[in-house]
Structures are given as structure tokens and as C-alpha cells.
PyMOL Python script that loads the backbone (N, CA, C, O; Angstrom):
from pymol import cmd

cmd.read_pdbstr("""\
ATOM      1  N   MET A   1     178.412   8.852  12.676  1.00  0.00           N
ATOM      2  CA  MET A   1     179.191   7.758  13.211  1.00  0.00           C
ATOM      3  C   MET A   1     178.726   6.468  12.538  1.00  0.00           C
ATOM      4  O   MET A   1     177.523   6.253  12.387  1.00  0.00           O
ATOM      5  N   PRO A   2     179.651   5.616  12.137  1.00  0.00           N
ATOM      6  CA  PRO A   2     179.246   4.371  11.469  1.00  0.00           C
ATOM      7  C   PRO A   2     178.525   3.440  12.437  1.00  0.00           C
ATOM      8  O   PRO A   2     178.807   3.410  13.635  1.00  0.00           O
ATOM      9  N   ARG A   3     177.608   2.701  11.890  1.00  0.00           N
ATOM     10  CA  ARG A   3     176.868   1.731  12.702  1.00  0.00           C
ATOM     11  C   ARG A   3     177.518   0.362  12.578  1.00  0.00           C
ATOM     12  O   ARG A   3     178.035  -0.003  11.522  1.00  0.00           O
ATOM     13  N   VAL A   4     177.484  -0.380  13.662  1.00  0.00           N
ATOM     14  CA  VAL A   4     178.046  -1.731  13.681  1.00  0.00           C
ATOM     15  C   VAL A   4     176.949  -2.712  14.066  1.00  0.00           C
ATOM     16  O   VAL A   4     176.033  -2.354  14.807  1.00  0.00           O
ATOM     17  N   PRO A   5     177.029  -3.941  13.575  1.00  0.00           N
ATOM     18  CA  PRO A   5     176.001  -4.925  13.919  1.00  0.00           C
ATOM     19  C   PRO A   5     176.112  -5.357  15.379  1.00  0.00           C
ATOM     20  O   PRO A   5     177.200  -5.394  15.955  1.00  0.00           O
ATOM     21  N   LEU A   6     174.960  -5.683  15.960  1.00  0.00           N
ATOM     22  CA  LEU A   6     174.895  -6.164  17.340  1.00  0.00           C
ATOM     23  C   LEU A   6     173.808  -7.226  17.409  1.00  0.00           C
ATOM     24  O   LEU A   6     172.656  -6.965  17.062  1.00  0.00           O
ATOM     25  N   ASN A   7     174.164  -8.389  17.844  1.00  0.00           N
ATOM     26  CA  ASN A   7     173.177  -9.461  18.005  1.00  0.00           C
ATOM     27  C   ASN A   7     172.821  -9.592  19.473  1.00  0.00           C
ATOM     28  O   ASN A   7     173.694  -9.774  20.322  1.00  0.00           O
ATOM     29  N   ILE A   8     171.520  -9.498  19.769  1.00  0.00           N
ATOM     30  CA  ILE A   8     171.055  -9.624  21.145  1.00  0.00           C
ATOM     31  C   ILE A   8     169.875 -10.581  21.195  1.00  0.00           C
ATOM     32  O   ILE A   8     169.234 -10.846  20.178  1.00  0.00           O
ATOM     33  N   ARG A   9     169.596 -11.090  22.366  1.00  0.00           N
ATOM     34  CA  ARG A   9     168.426 -11.935  22.588  1.00  0.00           C
ATOM     35  C   ARG A   9     167.477 -11.183  23.520  1.00  0.00           C
ATOM     36  O   ARG A   9     167.854 -10.762  24.613  1.00  0.00           O
ATOM     37  N   ILE A  10     166.234 -11.027  23.054  1.00  0.00           N
ATOM     38  CA  ILE A  10     165.219 -10.366  23.863  1.00  0.00           C
ATOM     39  C   ILE A  10     163.958 -11.218  23.844  1.00  0.00           C
ATOM     40  O   ILE A  10     163.777 -12.033  22.940  1.00  0.00           O
ATOM     41  N   PRO A  11     163.091 -11.041  24.824  1.00  0.00           N
ATOM     42  CA  PRO A  11     161.832 -11.792  24.829  1.00  0.00           C
ATOM     43  C   PRO A  11     161.016 -11.509  23.565  1.00  0.00           C
ATOM     44  O   PRO A  11     160.991 -10.387  23.060  1.00  0.00           O
ATOM     45  N   SER A  12     160.356 -12.548  23.074  1.00  0.00           N
ATOM     46  CA  SER A  12     159.609 -12.407  21.822  1.00  0.00           C
ATOM     47  C   SER A  12     158.495 -11.366  21.924  1.00  0.00           C
ATOM     48  O   SER A  12     158.202 -10.683  20.943  1.00  0.00           O
ATOM     49  N   ASP A  13     157.871 -11.236  23.099  1.00  0.00           N
ATOM     50  CA  ASP A  13     156.806 -10.234  23.233  1.00  0.00           C
ATOM     51  C   ASP A  13     157.362  -8.810  23.137  1.00  0.00           C
ATOM     52  O   ASP A  13     156.695  -7.909  22.630  1.00  0.00           O
ATOM     53  N   LEU A  14     158.587  -8.618  23.629  1.00  0.00           N
ATOM     54  CA  LEU A  14     159.224  -7.309  23.521  1.00  0.00           C
ATOM     55  C   LEU A  14     159.557  -6.992  22.061  1.00  0.00           C
ATOM     56  O   LEU A  14     159.345  -5.870  21.600  1.00  0.00           O
ATOM     57  N   LEU A  15     160.073  -7.974  21.347  1.00  0.00           N
ATOM     58  CA  LEU A  15     160.372  -7.766  19.934  1.00  0.00           C
ATOM     59  C   LEU A  15     159.099  -7.434  19.166  1.00  0.00           C
ATOM     60  O   LEU A  15     159.100  -6.542  18.318  1.00  0.00           O
ATOM     61  N   GLN A  16     158.030  -8.137  19.453  1.00  0.00           N
ATOM     62  CA  GLN A  16     156.769  -7.868  18.762  1.00  0.00           C
ATOM     63  C   GLN A  16     156.290  -6.445  19.052  1.00  0.00           C
ATOM     64  O   GLN A  16     155.842  -5.741  18.146  1.00  0.00           O
ATOM     65  N   ALA A  17     156.385  -6.027  20.303  1.00  0.00           N
ATOM     66  CA  ALA A  17     155.979  -4.670  20.670  1.00  0.00           C
ATOM     67  C   ALA A  17     156.852  -3.637  19.956  1.00  0.00           C
ATOM     68  O   ALA A  17     156.342  -2.612  19.504  1.00  0.00           O
ATOM     69  N   LEU A  18     158.143  -3.889  19.848  1.00  0.00           N
ATOM     70  CA  LEU A  18     159.040  -2.981  19.139  1.00  0.00           C
ATOM     71  C   LEU A  18     158.679  -2.893  17.659  1.00  0.00           C
ATOM     72  O   LEU A  18     158.681  -1.807  17.080  1.00  0.00           O
ATOM     73  N   LYS A  19     158.371  -4.030  17.052  1.00  0.00           N
ATOM     74  CA  LYS A  19     157.984  -4.039  15.638  1.00  0.00           C
ATOM     75  C   LYS A  19     156.698  -3.245  15.424  1.00  0.00           C
ATOM     76  O   LYS A  19     156.580  -2.486  14.461  1.00  0.00           O
ATOM     77  N   GLU A  20     155.747  -3.425  16.321  1.00  0.00           N
ATOM     78  CA  GLU A  20     154.479  -2.702  16.206  1.00  0.00           C
ATOM     79  C   GLU A  20     154.692  -1.199  16.361  1.00  0.00           C
ATOM     80  O   GLU A  20     154.146  -0.408  15.592  1.00  0.00           O
ATOM     81  N   ARG A  21     155.481  -0.812  17.346  1.00  0.00           N
ATOM     82  CA  ARG A  21     155.746   0.612  17.566  1.00  0.00           C
ATOM     83  C   ARG A  21     156.492   1.206  16.380  1.00  0.00           C
ATOM     84  O   ARG A  21     156.179   2.311  15.936  1.00  0.00           O
ATOM     85  N   ALA A  22     157.475   0.478  15.866  1.00  0.00           N
ATOM     86  CA  ALA A  22     158.227   0.959  14.713  1.00  0.00           C
ATOM     87  C   ALA A  22     157.296   1.175  13.521  1.00  0.00           C
ATOM     88  O   ALA A  22     157.411   2.176  12.814  1.00  0.00           O
ATOM     89  N   ALA A  23     156.388   0.249  13.302  1.00  0.00           N
ATOM     90  CA  ALA A  23     155.434   0.384  12.198  1.00  0.00           C
ATOM     91  C   ALA A  23     154.533   1.600  12.411  1.00  0.00           C
ATOM     92  O   ALA A  23     154.260   2.347  11.472  1.00  0.00           O
ATOM     93  N   GLU A  24     154.076   1.793  13.643  1.00  0.00           N
ATOM     94  CA  GLU A  24     153.220   2.947  13.961  1.00  0.00           C
ATOM     95  C   GLU A  24     153.940   4.267  13.688  1.00  0.00           C
ATOM     96  O   GLU A  24     153.341   5.221  13.192  1.00  0.00           O
ATOM     97  N   GLU A  25     155.228   4.310  14.017  1.00  0.00           N
ATOM     98  CA  GLU A  25     156.007   5.538  13.878  1.00  0.00           C
ATOM     99  C   GLU A  25     156.656   5.677  12.508  1.00  0.00           C
ATOM    100  O   GLU A  25     157.254   6.708  12.200  1.00  0.00           O
ATOM    101  N   GLY A  26     156.537   4.637  11.686  1.00  0.00           N
ATOM    102  CA  GLY A  26     157.167   4.691  10.374  1.00  0.00           C
ATOM    103  C   GLY A  26     158.676   4.679  10.454  1.00  0.00           C
ATOM    104  O   GLY A  26     159.351   5.339   9.665  1.00  0.00           O
ATOM    105  N   THR A  27     159.209   3.924  11.409  1.00  0.00           N
ATOM    106  CA  THR A  27     160.654   3.861  11.600  1.00  0.00           C
ATOM    107  C   THR A  27     161.062   2.397  11.716  1.00  0.00           C
ATOM    108  O   THR A  27     160.286   1.512  11.356  1.00  0.00           O
ATOM    109  N   THR A  28     162.244   2.135  12.202  1.00  0.00           N
ATOM    110  CA  THR A  28     162.750   0.765  12.317  1.00  0.00           C
ATOM    111  C   THR A  28     162.938   0.389  13.788  1.00  0.00           C
ATOM    112  O   THR A  28     163.020   1.250  14.665  1.00  0.00           O
ATOM    113  N   VAL A  29     163.003  -0.909  14.026  1.00  0.00           N
ATOM    114  CA  VAL A  29     163.295  -1.398  15.375  1.00  0.00           C
ATOM    115  C   VAL A  29     164.678  -0.894  15.797  1.00  0.00           C
ATOM    116  O   VAL A  29     164.877  -0.500  16.946  1.00  0.00           O
ATOM    117  N   THR A  30     165.611  -0.909  14.878  1.00  0.00           N
ATOM    118  CA  THR A  30     166.956  -0.418  15.194  1.00  0.00           C
ATOM    119  C   THR A  30     166.907   1.021  15.688  1.00  0.00           C
ATOM    120  O   THR A  30     167.532   1.358  16.694  1.00  0.00           O
ATOM    121  N   GLU A  31     166.164   1.868  14.981  1.00  0.00           N
ATOM    122  CA  GLU A  31     166.085   3.279  15.377  1.00  0.00           C
ATOM    123  C   GLU A  31     165.444   3.421  16.761  1.00  0.00           C
ATOM    124  O   GLU A  31     165.886   4.240  17.567  1.00  0.00           O
ATOM    125  N   LEU A  32     164.409   2.632  17.036  1.00  0.00           N
ATOM    126  CA  LEU A  32     163.783   2.680  18.368  1.00  0.00           C
ATOM    127  C   LEU A  32     164.787   2.289  19.448  1.00  0.00           C
ATOM    128  O   LEU A  32     164.867   2.937  20.492  1.00  0.00           O
ATOM    129  N   LEU A  33     165.549   1.230  19.195  1.00  0.00           N
ATOM    130  CA  LEU A  33     166.524   0.781  20.193  1.00  0.00           C
ATOM    131  C   LEU A  33     167.642   1.801  20.381  1.00  0.00           C
ATOM    132  O   LEU A  33     168.097   2.023  21.503  1.00  0.00           O
ATOM    133  N   VAL A  34     168.083   2.418  19.295  1.00  0.00           N
ATOM    134  CA  VAL A  34     169.128   3.439  19.408  1.00  0.00           C
ATOM    135  C   VAL A  34     168.606   4.628  20.212  1.00  0.00           C
ATOM    136  O   VAL A  34     169.297   5.131  21.098  1.00  0.00           O
ATOM    137  N   ARG A  35     167.381   5.080  19.902  1.00  0.00           N
ATOM    138  CA  ARG A  35     166.797   6.195  20.656  1.00  0.00           C
ATOM    139  C   ARG A  35     166.651   5.835  22.132  1.00  0.00           C
ATOM    140  O   ARG A  35     166.951   6.646  23.008  1.00  0.00           O
ATOM    141  N   GLY A  36     166.187   4.612  22.402  1.00  0.00           N
ATOM    142  CA  GLY A  36     166.016   4.177  23.788  1.00  0.00           C
ATOM    143  C   GLY A  36     167.337   4.105  24.536  1.00  0.00           C
ATOM    144  O   GLY A  36     167.426   4.522  25.690  1.00  0.00           O
ATOM    145  N   ALA A  37     168.359   3.578  23.882  1.00  0.00           N
ATOM    146  CA  ALA A  37     169.678   3.479  24.512  1.00  0.00           C
ATOM    147  C   ALA A  37     170.244   4.865  24.795  1.00  0.00           C
ATOM    148  O   ALA A  37     170.818   5.099  25.859  1.00  0.00           O
ATOM    149  N   ARG A  38     170.081   5.792  23.838  1.00  0.00           N
ATOM    150  CA  ARG A  38     170.568   7.158  24.050  1.00  0.00           C
ATOM    151  C   ARG A  38     169.844   7.811  25.228  1.00  0.00           C
ATOM    152  O   ARG A  38     170.463   8.481  26.055  1.00  0.00           O
ATOM    153  N   ALA A  39     168.534   7.610  25.293  1.00  0.00           N
ATOM    154  CA  ALA A  39     167.760   8.196  26.389  1.00  0.00           C
ATOM    155  C   ALA A  39     168.192   7.592  27.725  1.00  0.00           C
ATOM    156  O   ALA A  39     168.363   8.318  28.704  1.00  0.00           O
ATOM    157  N   LEU A  40     168.367   6.293  27.772  1.00  0.00           N
ATOM    158  CA  LEU A  40     168.776   5.607  29.000  1.00  0.00           C
ATOM    159  C   LEU A  40     170.133   6.112  29.499  1.00  0.00           C
ATOM    160  O   LEU A  40     170.353   6.260  30.701  1.00  0.00           O
ATOM    161  N   LEU A  41     171.027   6.369  28.556  1.00  0.00           N
ATOM    162  CA  LEU A  41     172.379   6.807  28.905  1.00  0.00           C
ATOM    163  C   LEU A  41     172.509   8.319  29.044  1.00  0.00           C
ATOM    164  O   LEU A  41     173.583   8.825  29.371  1.00  0.00           O
ATOM    165  N   GLY A  42     171.423   9.039  28.798  1.00  0.00           N
ATOM    166  CA  GLY A  42     171.455  10.490  28.916  1.00  0.00           C
ATOM    167  C   GLY A  42     172.210  11.171  27.791  1.00  0.00           C
ATOM    168  O   GLY A  42     172.716  12.280  27.959  1.00  0.00           O
ATOM    169  N   LEU A  43     172.290  10.509  26.640  1.00  0.00           N
ATOM    170  CA  LEU A  43     172.973  11.084  25.486  1.00  0.00           C
ATOM    171  C   LEU A  43     171.982  11.867  24.638  1.00  0.00           C
ATOM    172  O   LEU A  43     170.790  11.557  24.635  1.00  0.00           O
ATOM    173  N   PRO A  44     172.458  12.873  23.924  1.00  0.00           N
ATOM    174  CA  PRO A  44     171.542  13.640  23.074  1.00  0.00           C
ATOM    175  C   PRO A  44     171.048  12.785  21.913  1.00  0.00           C
ATOM    176  O   PRO A  44     171.728  11.845  21.502  1.00  0.00           O
ATOM    177  N   PRO A  45     169.887  13.100  21.391  1.00  0.00           N
ATOM    178  CA  PRO A  45     169.372  12.362  20.233  1.00  0.00           C
ATOM    179  C   PRO A  45     170.303  12.506  19.038  1.00  0.00           C
ATOM    180  O   PRO A  45     170.993  13.514  18.890  1.00  0.00           O
ATOM    181  N   ALA A  46     170.312  11.499  18.198  1.00  0.00           N
ATOM    182  CA  ALA A  46     171.116  11.557  16.976  1.00  0.00           C
ATOM    183  C   ALA A  46     170.560  12.648  16.072  1.00  0.00           C
ATOM    184  O   ALA A  46     169.361  12.928  16.094  1.00  0.00           O
ATOM    185  N   LYS A  47     171.410  13.249  15.294  1.00  0.00           N
ATOM    186  CA  LYS A  47     171.008  14.322  14.387  1.00  0.00           C
ATOM    187  C   LYS A  47     170.613  13.739  13.033  1.00  0.00           C
ATOM    188  O   LYS A  47     171.242  14.022  12.014  1.00  0.00           O
ATOM    189  N   SER A  48     169.555  12.917  13.039  1.00  0.00           N
ATOM    190  CA  SER A  48     169.082  12.350  11.784  1.00  0.00           C
ATOM    191  C   SER A  48     167.686  12.873  11.482  1.00  0.00           C
ATOM    192  O   SER A  48     166.947  13.253  12.390  1.00  0.00           O
ATOM    193  N   ARG A  49     167.339  12.890  10.232  1.00  0.00           N
ATOM    194  CA  ARG A  49     166.035  13.390   9.806  1.00  0.00           C
ATOM    195  C   ARG A  49     164.959  12.367  10.153  1.00  0.00           C
ATOM    196  O   ARG A  49     165.090  11.196   9.798  1.00  0.00           O
ATOM    197  N   PRO A  50     163.900  12.787  10.837  1.00  0.00           N
ATOM    198  CA  PRO A  50     162.803  11.862  11.146  1.00  0.00           C
ATOM    199  C   PRO A  50     162.210  11.284   9.860  1.00  0.00           C
ATOM    200  O   PRO A  50     162.181  11.945   8.822  1.00  0.00           O
ATOM    201  N   THR A  51     161.742  10.044   9.949  1.00  0.00           N
ATOM    202  CA  THR A  51     161.287   9.345   8.752  1.00  0.00           C
ATOM    203  C   THR A  51     159.783   9.409   8.527  1.00  0.00           C
ATOM    204  O   THR A  51     159.330   9.137   7.415  1.00  0.00           O
ATOM    205  N   SER A  52     159.004   9.753   9.521  1.00  0.00           N
ATOM    206  CA  SER A  52     157.559   9.792   9.348  1.00  0.00           C
ATOM    207  C   SER A  52     157.021  11.139   9.802  1.00  0.00           C
ATOM    208  O   SER A  52     157.694  11.888  10.510  1.00  0.00           O
ATOM    209  N   ILE A  53     155.804  11.433   9.385  1.00  0.00           N
ATOM    210  CA  ILE A  53     155.163  12.687   9.802  1.00  0.00           C
ATOM    211  C   ILE A  53     155.079  12.736  11.320  1.00  0.00           C
ATOM    212  O   ILE A  53     155.382  13.763  11.926  1.00  0.00           O
ATOM    213  N   GLU A  54     154.666  11.624  11.941  1.00  0.00           N
ATOM    214  CA  GLU A  54     154.549  11.600  13.399  1.00  0.00           C
ATOM    215  C   GLU A  54     155.900  11.876  14.050  1.00  0.00           C
ATOM    216  O   GLU A  54     155.986  12.623  15.025  1.00  0.00           O
ATOM    217  N   SER A  55     156.948  11.272  13.510  1.00  0.00           N
ATOM    218  CA  SER A  55     158.279  11.492  14.062  1.00  0.00           C
ATOM    219  C   SER A  55     158.730  12.930  13.874  1.00  0.00           C
ATOM    220  O   SER A  55     159.386  13.500  14.746  1.00  0.00           O
ATOM    221  N   ARG A  56     158.379  13.515  12.735  1.00  0.00           N
ATOM    222  CA  ARG A  56     158.735  14.903  12.486  1.00  0.00           C
ATOM    223  C   ARG A  56     158.012  15.833  13.441  1.00  0.00           C
ATOM    224  O   ARG A  56     158.608  16.773  13.967  1.00  0.00           O
ATOM    225  N   VAL A  57     156.728  15.577  13.670  1.00  0.00           N
ATOM    226  CA  VAL A  57     155.962  16.390  14.607  1.00  0.00           C
ATOM    227  C   VAL A  57     156.557  16.252  16.007  1.00  0.00           C
ATOM    228  O   VAL A  57     156.723  17.242  16.720  1.00  0.00           O
ATOM    229  N   GLN A  58     156.876  15.016  16.394  1.00  0.00           N
ATOM    230  CA  GLN A  58     157.473  14.793  17.704  1.00  0.00           C
ATOM    231  C   GLN A  58     158.800  15.551  17.824  1.00  0.00           C
ATOM    232  O   GLN A  58     159.070  16.170  18.853  1.00  0.00           O
ATOM    233  N   ALA A  59     159.621  15.502  16.780  1.00  0.00           N
ATOM    234  CA  ALA A  59     160.901  16.209  16.803  1.00  0.00           C
ATOM    235  C   ALA A  59     160.689  17.713  16.941  1.00  0.00           C
ATOM    236  O   ALA A  59     161.414  18.379  17.680  1.00  0.00           O
ATOM    237  N   LEU A  60     159.700  18.246  16.235  1.00  0.00           N
ATOM    238  CA  LEU A  60     159.395  19.678  16.350  1.00  0.00           C
ATOM    239  C   LEU A  60     158.912  20.034  17.752  1.00  0.00           C
ATOM    240  O   LEU A  60     159.314  21.055  18.311  1.00  0.00           O
ATOM    241  N   GLU A  61     158.046  19.188  18.318  1.00  0.00           N
ATOM    242  CA  GLU A  61     157.559  19.443  19.673  1.00  0.00           C
ATOM    243  C   GLU A  61     158.705  19.433  20.677  1.00  0.00           C
ATOM    244  O   GLU A  61     158.749  20.264  21.584  1.00  0.00           O
ATOM    245  N   GLU A  62     159.634  18.491  20.515  1.00  0.00           N
ATOM    246  CA  GLU A  62     160.783  18.429  21.411  1.00  0.00           C
ATOM    247  C   GLU A  62     161.651  19.676  21.270  1.00  0.00           C
ATOM    248  O   GLU A  62     162.153  20.201  22.263  1.00  0.00           O
ATOM    249  N   LYS A  63     161.827  20.146  20.044  1.00  0.00           N
ATOM    250  CA  LYS A  63     162.630  21.339  19.814  1.00  0.00           C
ATOM    251  C   LYS A  63     161.962  22.569  20.433  1.00  0.00           C
ATOM    252  O   LYS A  63     162.632  23.411  21.031  1.00  0.00           O
ATOM    253  N   ILE A  64     160.647  22.666  20.287  1.00  0.00           N
ATOM    254  CA  ILE A  64     159.902  23.778  20.892  1.00  0.00           C
ATOM    255  C   ILE A  64     160.053  23.751  22.404  1.00  0.00           C
ATOM    256  O   ILE A  64     160.287  24.790  23.022  1.00  0.00           O
ATOM    257  N   GLU A  65     159.920  22.565  23.012  1.00  0.00           N
ATOM    258  CA  GLU A  65     160.084  22.447  24.460  1.00  0.00           C
ATOM    259  C   GLU A  65     161.485  22.861  24.883  1.00  0.00           C
ATOM    260  O   GLU A  65     161.658  23.522  25.907  1.00  0.00           O
ATOM    261  N   GLU A  66     162.482  22.478  24.102  1.00  0.00           N
ATOM    262  CA  GLU A  66     163.865  22.853  24.399  1.00  0.00           C
ATOM    263  C   GLU A  66     164.033  24.372  24.366  1.00  0.00           C
ATOM    264  O   GLU A  66     164.667  24.951  25.247  1.00  0.00           O
ATOM    265  N   ILE A  67     163.467  25.004  23.355  1.00  0.00           N
ATOM    266  CA  ILE A  67     163.546  26.463  23.232  1.00  0.00           C
ATOM    267  C   ILE A  67     162.814  27.133  24.390  1.00  0.00           C
ATOM    268  O   ILE A  67     163.308  28.109  24.955  1.00  0.00           O
ATOM    269  N   GLU A  68     161.636  26.613  24.745  1.00  0.00           N
ATOM    270  CA  GLU A  68     160.875  27.175  25.861  1.00  0.00           C
ATOM    271  C   GLU A  68     161.641  27.042  27.169  1.00  0.00           C
ATOM    272  O   GLU A  68     161.616  27.956  27.993  1.00  0.00           O
ATOM    273  N   ARG A  69     162.329  25.908  27.374  1.00  0.00           N
ATOM    274  CA  ARG A  69     163.124  25.726  28.596  1.00  0.00           C
ATOM    275  C   ARG A  69     164.264  26.728  28.637  1.00  0.00           C
ATOM    276  O   ARG A  69     164.553  27.310  29.682  1.00  0.00           O
ATOM    277  N   LYS A  70     164.918  26.930  27.483  1.00  0.00           N
ATOM    278  CA  LYS A  70     166.022  27.900  27.431  1.00  0.00           C
ATOM    279  C   LYS A  70     165.508  29.310  27.720  1.00  0.00           C
ATOM    280  O   LYS A  70     166.139  30.068  28.456  1.00  0.00           O
ATOM    281  N   ASP A  71     164.360  29.655  27.136  1.00  0.00           N
ATOM    282  CA  ASP A  71     163.785  30.982  27.374  1.00  0.00           C
ATOM    283  C   ASP A  71     163.410  31.154  28.839  1.00  0.00           C
ATOM    284  O   ASP A  71     163.649  32.211  29.423  1.00  0.00           O
ATOM    285  N   ALA A  72     162.827  30.124  29.431  1.00  0.00           N
ATOM    286  CA  ALA A  72     162.400  30.194  30.838  1.00  0.00           C
ATOM    287  C   ALA A  72     163.617  30.331  31.755  1.00  0.00           C
ATOM    288  O   ALA A  72     163.581  31.098  32.717  1.00  0.00           O
ATOM    289  N   SER A  73     164.680  29.602  31.467  1.00  0.00           N
ATOM    290  CA  SER A  73     165.865  29.682  32.334  1.00  0.00           C
ATOM    291  C   SER A  73     166.607  30.995  32.131  1.00  0.00           C
ATOM    292  O   SER A  73     167.271  31.488  33.042  1.00  0.00           O
ATOM    293  N   GLY A  74     166.493  31.558  30.937  1.00  0.00           N
ATOM    294  CA  GLY A  74     167.146  32.836  30.659  1.00  0.00           C
ATOM    295  C   GLY A  74     166.455  34.021  31.306  1.00  0.00           C
ATOM    296  O   GLY A  74     167.083  35.039  31.596  1.00  0.00           O
ATOM    297  N   SER A  75     165.152  33.878  31.531  1.00  0.00           N
ATOM    298  CA  SER A  75     164.405  34.996  32.111  1.00  0.00           C
ATOM    299  C   SER A  75     164.187  34.826  33.604  1.00  0.00           C
ATOM    300  O   SER A  75     163.543  35.662  34.236  1.00  0.00           O
ATOM    301  N   ALA A  76     164.718  33.752  34.172  1.00  0.00           N
ATOM    302  CA  ALA A  76     164.519  33.500  35.601  1.00  0.00           C
ATOM    303  C   ALA A  76     165.490  34.263  36.456  1.00  0.00           C
ATOM    304  O   ALA A  76     165.449  34.156  37.682  1.00  0.00           O
TER     305      ALA A  76
END
""", "prot")
cmd.dss("prot")
cmd.show_as("cartoon", "prot")
cmd.util.cbc("prot")
cmd.orient("prot")
């Protein structure tokens, strides 16, 4: 889906925290906000390739948990 620009005003301390987290994860503030908005709205994560090793590991862990939940519900 194409991305469109959005201008918002947020507290400077929140922006700084987002920048720091994005740097830690090797991603962008935009990606953090998109992930957060999707989570808040109960939407599935976007099908994009993680950009950092940490993000890739996190994505794999989430996929494993999803598979384990499916297996647990299937055998219940």
C-alpha cells in the first residue's frame, strides 16, 4: 500500500524517545509509529522485511509464538 505524508505535533521528549528506540532497533521513527498504530488498532503487522538483526530476531520470535499458539489451539 502506498504511504502518504502525515504531519503531527508530539511532545519533544516523545520524539526523542522514538528516535532513540529507532536507532537501537536499526529502523525509522516512521516504522515505529506505523507498528504502534497497527498494534493499537489490532491490525496485523505489515509484511515488510525487518531492517536490523534485532528486528529480524523479534520477527522470528513472534512467528514462533504464533505457530505455538496455533499448535496449542489445534491440540486442545
